[in-house]
N, C-alpha and C positions, 0 to 999 in steps of 0.2 A: 562454561557460564557466560563469557563474555560474547561468545559465539552464539549463543541461545538469544542473548539480549540483541544482537546485531539482527539475527533472523527475525525477531519480533518487529523491530522498526521498519525492515525491508517488506514485510508483510503489510505493515500499516501504510507503508508508503505506496505499495503496489493497489491495494484497496482503494486508495485515495484517488489515484489515478483513473483506476477503473470507473469509479462513480464520476470522477469529472469526465471522462471520455463519454459516459452515458447519458450526463446532463447534456452535453455538448450535441449530441446526435438528437436529444429531443429539442 
């Protein structure tokens, strides 16, 4: 259960980083 929650947080962080990189490119 805890690992699943950690996975969710990591996925969210990764998406935010990708979005930030995309915005920086534009």
